[in-house]
C-alpha positions as CSV (number, residue, x, y, z in Angstrom):
1,M,323.9,102.1,31.8
2,S,322.7,100.8,35.2
3,K,319.2,101.8,36.5
4,N,320.8,103.5,39.6
5,T,322.9,105.9,37.5
6,I,320.9,108.7,35.9
7,P,323.1,111.1,33.9
8,Q,322.6,114.7,35.2
9,T,321.5,117.6,33.1
10,G,323.6,120.5,32.4
11,Q,321.4,122.5,34.9
12,Q,321.9,119.9,37.7
13,R,325.7,119.7,37.1
14,E,325.8,123.6,37.3
15,R,323.8,123.7,40.5
16,N,326.1,121.0,42.1
17,K,329.1,123.0,41.0
18,N,327.6,126.2,42.7
19,I,326.9,124.2,46.0
20,E,330.7,123.0,46.0
21,E,331.9,126.7,45.3
22,D,329.8,127.9,48.2
23,K,331.6,125.6,50.6
24,T,335.0,127.2,49.6
25,L,336.4,129.5,52.2
26,R,336.1,133.2,51.3
27,G,338.3,135.7,53.3
28,P,339.8,135.6,56.7
29,L,336.6,135.6,58.5
30,Q,335.8,132.1,57.2
31,T,337.9,129.3,58.3
32,E,337.5,125.5,58.3
33,H,336.8,125.8,62.1
34,G,334.0,128.3,61.8
35,V,332.9,131.7,60.6
36,T,333.2,135.1,62.3
37,T,330.5,137.6,61.7
38,I,330.8,141.3,62.4
39,D,327.8,143.4,63.1
40,E,327.4,146.6,60.9
41,N,327.5,148.6,64.2
42,V,330.9,147.4,64.9
43,V,332.0,148.5,61.4
44,A,330.5,151.9,61.8
45,K,332.1,152.6,65.2
46,I,335.6,151.6,63.7
47,A,335.0,153.8,60.7
48,G,333.7,156.6,62.7
49,M,336.8,156.6,64.9
50,A,339.1,156.4,61.9
51,A,337.4,159.3,60.4
52,R,337.5,161.5,63.5
53,E,341.4,160.9,63.8
54,V,341.8,162.8,60.5
55,P,342.8,166.5,61.1
56,G,340.3,168.9,59.5
57,V,337.2,166.9,60.6
58,Y,335.3,169.2,62.8
59,D,332.2,167.0,63.4
60,M,330.3,164.2,61.9
61,G,326.8,163.7,60.7
62,N,324.1,166.0,59.4
63,A,322.4,168.9,61.4
64,V,319.9,166.7,63.0
65,R,322.4,164.1,64.2
66,R,324.7,166.9,65.5
67,A,321.8,168.7,67.3
68,F,320.9,165.4,69.0
69,S,324.5,164.7,70.0
70,A,324.8,168.3,71.4
71,V,321.9,167.5,73.8
72,T,323.2,164.0,74.8
73,D,326.7,165.5,75.4
74,R,325.1,167.6,78.2
75,I,323.9,164.4,80.0
76,P,326.6,163.2,82.7
77,N,328.1,159.9,81.9
78,A,326.6,159.8,78.5
79,Q,328.5,157.9,76.0
80,T,329.6,159.7,72.7
81,N,328.1,158.1,69.6
82,V,331.2,157.6,67.4
83,A,329.2,155.8,64.8
84,G,327.0,159.0,64.1
85,G,327.4,160.1,60.6
86,V,328.5,156.7,59.2
87,S,326.4,154.4,57.2
88,V,327.6,150.9,56.4
89,Q,326.4,148.4,53.8
90,K,328.1,145.1,54.7
91,G,328.2,141.6,53.1
92,E,330.0,138.5,54.1
93,T,333.5,139.6,52.9
94,Q,333.1,143.3,51.7
95,A,331.7,146.6,52.9
96,A,330.9,149.9,51.6
97,I,331.1,153.0,54.0
98,E,329.3,156.3,53.7
99,I,330.6,159.0,56.0
100,T,329.0,162.6,56.6
101,I,331.2,165.2,57.9
102,V,331.5,168.9,58.7
103,I,335.0,170.1,57.7
104,D,337.1,173.0,59.4
105,Y,337.3,176.1,57.2
106,G,340.5,176.6,55.2
107,V,341.4,172.9,54.9
108,S,341.4,171.1,51.5
109,I,338.3,169.1,51.2
110,V,340.1,166.7,48.7
111,E,343.0,166.2,51.1
112,V,340.8,165.6,54.1
113,S,338.6,163.2,52.1
114,N,341.5,161.2,50.8
115,A,343.0,161.0,54.3
116,I,339.6,159.8,55.7
117,R,339.5,157.2,52.9
118,R,343.0,156.0,53.6
119,N,342.5,155.7,57.4
120,V,339.1,154.1,57.3
121,I,340.2,151.4,54.7
122,E,343.5,150.9,56.8
123,Q,341.6,150.5,60.1
124,L,338.7,148.4,58.8
125,E,340.7,146.0,56.8
126,G,343.4,145.6,59.4
127,T,340.9,145.0,62.3
128,T,337.9,143.3,60.6
129,G,339.4,141.5,57.7
130,L,336.6,142.9,55.4
131,E,337.5,144.2,52.0
132,I,336.4,147.8,51.9
133,V,335.1,148.5,48.3
134,E,334.2,152.1,48.8
135,V,334.2,155.0,51.2
136,N,331.9,157.9,50.1
137,I,332.2,161.0,51.9
138,N,329.5,163.7,52.1
139,V,330.7,167.2,53.3
140,T,327.6,168.8,54.9
141,D,328.9,172.0,56.3
142,V,332.1,174.1,57.0
143,H,332.9,175.1,60.5
144,L,333.9,178.8,60.6
145,P,336.4,179.9,63.2
146,D,334.2,182.7,64.5
147,E,331.2,180.1,65.3
148,D,333.2,179.0,68.3
149,S,333.2,182.5,69.9
150,D,329.6,182.9,69.3
151,D,328.9,179.6,71.0
152,S,331.0,180.5,74.1
153,E,329.3,184.0,74.3
154,A,326.0,182.2,74.1
155,A,326.9,179.8,77.0
156,D,328.3,182.7,79.1
157,L,325.0,184.5,78.9
158,K,323.0,181.5,80.3
């Protein structure tokens, strides 16, 4: 054995193997020419739009977020916050989504939830290339039909 060649320990061989594995490309966002990163805010906006497209979703977010949105909606030229009610945990190649919604009275929560999951996963995987590992849905309220008439009467009195 030459003095320049020192045999590696099992730990060193394992470390070198892990370094080589880290260099392998993982997913469509990592290519030999560079890496594309997507901010969590982008993922949240796409998920929010996909969830809003599903019939039966009346609004998104908890009561505080909806109250804040009601105020900002009255401001001229204010942009709607489509990411409201959406929480994202994102890694390099995968993401988990949590969506908080208010559902219309009379629709099946199970069917609406499944439709939201399908649409969110389809939209996000198609547009971002991320693997969506889960979409959790929290239903925080039910919108009753007579609530609209109460709101419009209150607005007429002002």
